[in-house]
N, C-alpha and C positions, 0 to 999 in steps of 0.2 A: 561399229558393231557394238554393241551392247554385251554386258558379264554381269556376272552377278557380283552385288557385293558383297564380298564377303572378305574376311581374312581368313588364312590358312589356320584350321584346327583341327582338332584329332575329332575323329565321329566313330569309338566305342560303341560296337552295339547298335549301332544305328545305320538304317537308310539314308542315304544322301545322296541328292543330287545338283552337278555344280554345273552352268549355264554359259554357255556361250553364246553369243549371236543374238540371231532377230530375233523380233515378237514371235513369231511361229513356235523356235526354238523352247521357248520359256514357254509357251501356252503347253507342251508336247512330256517337258519338262513336268509339269504340274499332272501331268496324266498320269507321265511313268509312278511319281511319287506316291498319286492315289493306288495305283496298283497294287504298287508294292506294301504299303501300309495293309491293303483290304488281306493281302497274303503274309502278313508276318513277317515279312523280311527284314533282315538286321546285317550287320559286318558287310554293307556291299553300299562302296562309291561307284556312282554312273556319273561319268564325262562327257556330257553333252556339246559336241565338238560344230565347229562353225567353218567353214572352208571360202569364205568370201575372198582375202587374201591371205597371203603367205605368210604373213605375220600373226593372223588368229591361228593356224595351223600351228606355228610354233609356240606359241603364248599354250595351246592344250597341250601339247605333249609336256611343255615345261610343268604347267600344272598337275598331269598324272605325274610325274616323276616325285612332287614336292608331297600330293596328298600320298603317295604311298608310303613314301619316307616316315611321315607323321603316324601312318595309320598302318601299319605292317603286318596285322591281324587281317585287315580289312579286304575283300575282291575288290579289283577296279575292273567296269566294265565299261569301253569304250562304247560311244552310237556316235550317230548326227552325221553331217554332211564330208565332214574331212574322211570320217572312218567310211562314210559309203563310198567317196572316190577313191582312199587308199588302204583298205582295210589289210594289206599285208606288212604294211607301215607300223600298225598298232599293233598288231597280232603279235609281230616279233619284239613287242618292248616287254621287257623283263616283268616289267610292272603289270602289265596288260593281262588279265585271267579269261575275259571273250572278248569278243566284237561283235555290233551288233549293228544292221543295215537300218536305214531309214523306215521302210517297210513293215520292220518288224517290233521296234520299240512302245511304240504303244498298243501294240497285242497285250489283251488280260493273259493272264499269268504266265507271260513272259520270263519272267526272273526265276518262276518255279522248275523250267525247264533247262536251266545252262548249267555247263558242266565247265569244268578248266577247260580254258583254250578250245571254247566253241567258236565255232564259225558263221554267224546268220546274217551274211550276206549276201543279197542275188539281185541279179539284173533289173534294177528299177526301171527301167525305161519300159519293161513288157508290164508293169504294173496298171491296171486298168479303173482300177474305185477305190475311193479314200476307206481307211480304217472306220468304223463308228466313233462317231466322236461322243466325248463324254462330258458331264458337267462336271467341272473340277473348282473347290474353292481353295484358292491360292495362298490362303493364309488372311488374306482381305475381306474388308467387309462392303466394302463401295464397287469399288469394279475390277471386271476379270475380262477375261479374252474368248474368244471362241475361232476355232477353226471354221471358216466356210468352205477350203479348196486347197489342194496340194498340187505340185510342179505349173510347168511353164513352156507351153508350146513356141517362145519364142528363142531366138539365137543370137542375145546379143554377143558382138564379139569379145568385151574382157567380161563374160561371167561365165562361171563356170558350173554354178547350181543347177538348171535344167537337168546337169546329168547327176545331180544327187540327188534332185530328188520328184524328176519321172517328167513326164506329160502332165496337161492339165487336166486335174479331177476334181470334178464340184460335189459337193454334199448335198442332198434333195431338199428341196424347200422345206417338205415337212418336218424332215428331221429339225434342220435347223430351228424352225418355230417350236418346237417341241423341247428343245434345252436352251433356248432362250427362255421361254416360259418358268421352264424349272430353274434358272439362274433368278429370275425374278423373285420368282417365290422363295429362294433362298435368301434373298435382301439384296439383291445385288441391283443396283441404279442408274448403273454403267456398264454397256458391254461391249468391248470392242472386236470387230469384226477383221480376221487375219487370216494370209494365207500367202504363198508363194507371188501368185498373179491374182488379187482379186477382181481386177479388172475383165478378168478370162472366164468370171464364175457364170455355169451354165451352158456355156459350148459347146459340153459334151453331154447333156442331160436332154432328156423327151424336151421338144417343141424349144428348145433352146434360148430359157429365159435369161435378161440381160440382170448385171446387178441392180439396174434401178429396178427393176421389175421385180426382185426378189427383195427388194430393201422395201420398197412400198407394200409387198403383201404382207413381210412381216412384222412392219409397223402396223397394218391394220388391223393383223389377229391378236397382235398384245399392245393393246392400249394403254397397259398397265407398267410399258416397262418406261421410265423417264428417260433417257440417255442412252443414244445409238453413236458409235462413234468407227470412223474408218480405218483401216491404216493404210499403206501405200497406194496412190493410185497411178496408173499410167496415161500421162497425157493423151495418146493417140486414142484412147478407149473411153474419156470424159463425154459422153453422148447429152442429148437435149434431154432426155427423160431424167436424168441425175441430175443433170442442171435445176428442172424444174421439181426436184424432188428437195434439193440441197434450198430452193427457195420457199417452196409451201410447207416444210415440214421441219418445225422446232425442234423436234427430238433428236432430228439428225444434227450432229454440231457443229459449228462452223470451225473447225482445224481440218486441213486437207495438207497431206501431203503427197508433193508430185514428184515422179520418180522424171526430174528433170537430165539429169547427169551434166549437159551442157548447153551451151546458150550460140553454141556455133554448128551452121549445119553443115561444114565440111567434116567437123568432128564428129558429130550426130551421123551421119552417115559411115563414116568407116565403124562407128560403133556398133551400126545395124541398128541404130533406133529406129522406130518408125514415125516419130513427132517431129517438124522442124520447131526452128526459132519461135516463127511465128505462131505455129500451132499452139507450145506453151505460155506463149504471152495472151494470147487469146483463151485457151482456159482458163487461166488465173484473171481475166478481166470478166469473163462469164460468171465465176464462182462471187468475186468483191460486188458484181452488177446484184447478183440475185441472193448476196447477203453481206450488205457493206462491213458487217462485224467480224468478217472469217478471216483469218490467220493462216498464211499459206505457208509449208516447209519444203523444203526437197532435200534429196539427196545430189551431190555435186564430186565429179571426179577431175580431182586437177593431175596434168602431167598426161592424157592420154597420146599415144606414140601418133608422133608429127604435130602435134598443140604446137603453134609456134603463139607470137606475144600479143599477133592479132588475136587468131583464133580463143587467146584465155581472156581478152580484155572486152571481149565480147560474151564471154562468161559473165563476166564483171558486170556487164551492164546489163543483161538479163535481170541479174537479181534485182535489179533498180526495178528496171522495165515490170516486171511481174509480182515486184511486190514481195518478193521473198524472205522470209524472216528467220524460220529456225533451219539452220543447215546443217544437215550430216556430211560434213567433207570427207574426200577418202584420196588419198595422194594415189596416186596410181603406179599398181606394182604388178608386175605379169605373171601373171595364173598360168602354170604349165596346162597344155591341154586344149588354151585357146587360141583363137586367130589374134587379137592384138598381143601376144606371149610373143608373137614371128613380126612384129611390126616394128618398123626404126623408134627404138625408146629416146624418150628424153631426159638430159642429166636428171640423177636423183635430187642432188640439189636444189634445182629448179621447180622442179617438180614438189618438194617440200615447202619454198618460198611460195610457189603459187597457191597451197594448200592454206598459208598460214595468212595469205592476202584474203583469203577467200575468206576464212575463218572470222578474222578482224570485219571485214565487211558482214557478216551474219549477226556477229555481237553487235554492232553498232544498231543494225536493223533492229534487233532484238530489244537493245537499249528501247530505241523510238516506240517502240510499240510499248513497251511495260510505262513508258512516262507516259502516252498517251491515253492510258486505264487511268488517272489520279483524279480522285475524286467522282469516279463510277460506280453507280449501283451493279453489282454484277451477281450470279448464281455461282457458288462453289460446293461441289462435291467432296467434304471430309474424307478425308484418308485418316493416319495415321500422324501421331505429333501434331495435332491442331494444323496440320498442313494439307492441301488438296491442290485442284485446278479448275479455273473455269471452265465456262463451254467451248470457247477457243484455245483452250491447251495453254494458258499461261497460269505459272506456277504461284500460290497464294499460302500466308502465314496469318493464322485467324488467332488476334489477341485475345479476345471474350473467349467464352470455356465452350470447348465442341465437341461432339459425340461422332465416331468412324461409321462414314456411313449418313451421315445427315447431309442435305439438301440446304446451303441457307443463302438468302440474301444477304448481300452485306456490301458495303462501302469500301472503297479503298481509298487509302488516307494518306499513306507514302508509299515508299518502293526502297529495294536494297538492292544490291547487284543481281541478286538471287532470284528474290519474292516480291510481289506487289504485298503491303501489309491491309490489314484488312481489321475491321472491329465490328 
């Protein structure tokens, strides 16, 4: 779970969005912030919640209480996936003034209509289109996110998010082209395409364009876009057209995050994933063959119900077999309303210990890939404080003077635990 790097503070006379969860949530928070600024809203704190785990939801509620205590004069609005799923749990909190469903939170002028204890949550499963996407400046001058779709048509047994986001709804290609062009004209050098399940892009549009087709058209129509990055990919949907684009289009950056979840076929079936262990390894092989410099990350769940030591060791082996480096590791916690919550559970201490082992393997692999960069010439997009990322998403700190938004060719001279050091 990604969370705002923030210390609890007072926001008197301000509009502030506090964000929990995924990259899509962060994009939507940027939209809410811009909408509020256009309407001169103030004395409002919005908590954009996450529901991916029970712990995430607990942290959101804790944050609401702390923020209200520090900002008693501010109105507190709760939105996001946890609110969409359990609006009653939030509206009954003394600290919360209104709850806003995912369908409404990015609508223009939404904050102008709210009054005390508003309840703007509807059945998102009936929603059939995306809100008009907005070009937002998130305070950075280098890279930004752009939503290409909402929702998910699949029903993994551990995941509640489809019921918080609805079914797949794609943004038309023309609208994406216009927004991306505007972002480039605003000075952004890198755009990350995000959504709930971006590999399902286009299945609901006329002609059913695939993700690879959309990317090819986007890059062709906007030759001035220097760097395009993708968020999480479903191994079951990475087709030959996308692999061909990875091979032949240098602007499609060589970092790919695969939603693998497990390396054991029995567990994958019980998760109701649509790929096998062999599929994941083959997708990773094709990516590395197309672009040898690619770095491949992944989501891994440890301690899924019924997971045995053999099942777990298959996951550990997959991390090596598929050359997975940047790992997002989730110790399984049962989410009410999901089929997995009713399956035989693994001992919580064992779940955490397995998560620790996977994280350690991921850290070891990350150290190895960082060591392999020593002496190499790389291209870095500079962000704040002379820090940035390589094309394959490795963090770099630049010793010489650099401006935010610059694309620099640098040489990696040494490394620390967290950064490559370049001059």
